[in-house]
N, C-alpha and C positions, 0 to 999 in steps of 0.2 A: 850679142853684147848690146846693152842698152845705150842708146844715143839720144840726146836732147839737142835739138837744133832751133836756135832762136832766130827770129827775123822781125823786121818792122821798125827797127831803130832808124834814127836820122837826125837831121837838123830842123828845128821848128822854132817859130817865134813864140815868145811868152803869150799865154792865152790860147795857144793852139792845142791840137790833139794828135795823138799817135795811138796805134794799136799794135802791141807786140804779140807775136805768136811763138809758141814753143811746141814744136812737133816732136813726138816721141817715136822711137823705132819699134815700140811694143805697145800693147794695149795699156792705156793709162789706168785701167782697173787694177793693174799690177801694183799701183802705188797707193799707199795709205794717205799720203799727203803730197801736194805739189805747191810750189810757191815761186814767187819772183823776189829776188834780192837785188840790191844795187850797191855799187861801190864807187864813190866819188874820189877824185885824186886826194891822197893824203888822209883819207878817212877809212874807217872800218866798213866791211860789208854789213849791210843791214837788211832786215826783212821788210819788204814792201807790202806784200799781200800773200795770203795763203788760202788754199782750198782743200778740204778733205774729200775722201772718196764719197762721202755722203752729201757733199755739196756745201758744207758749212764753210764760211769764209771769215777771215780776220784781216785787218789792215793796220798799218802803222798810222799813228795819229796824224802825221804830216800829210797823208794822202787821202784820208777819209773824206768821202763826199766828192772826190775828184777822180779817183781810180776805181776800176771795177775788174775783178778777176772772175773768169768763167772758164768752163771746160766743155769741149765737144768730144764725147767718148767715141763716137763713130769716126771722127777725123783724127783721133789720138792727139788732140791738140788742146793746150791751155792758152788762154788769151789774157792780156792785160790792156784794158782800155784806159787810156790816160787822157783826161780832159783838163782844161784850165792849167796847162803846164806852166811851171815857173822856172826861172834860171837855176834855182836850188835843186831842181829835179835832175839836173845834168849829172850823168853817171853812166857807167857800164851796167847794164841790167842782165842778170843771170837767171836762168830757169833752174829750178831745183826739184828733185823728186826723191821721196823716201819710201822704202818698202818696209812692211811690218817685220820682215826678217832682219832688218837692221842695216840693209845696204842703202846707200844714198848716191845720187848722181847729180852732176852739174853740166849745164851747157857751156858753150864757149864764150857766151856773152854778146851783147849787142849794144852799141854806143847810142845814147840819147843825149843830144845837145840842145838846150833851150836858150835861145838868145834873147836879150832884154831889149 
């Protein structure tokens, strides 16, 4: 069974940095697409950053230039480096993976809180 386990969340002051990790229980070559989503209280879950098997990336406009998604195939891990954090980045961050066969998976989420 595929499992995605996030880590790296926490409390940070505005302007600070965090790096989130998403460790998969299987080779991440299994996935056509992996991404980080976030959900703030009272808001819909939104895509933050995504990366394809080929390494192509895309970002939400609100995080462009501040966040970087990357993958380490040997470690079966996807990362989200978050710099210049803002209070509005506060949310639960979820790892997501999609297989070309149509199956998709979610992690349990990790809380990121940015204080002003």
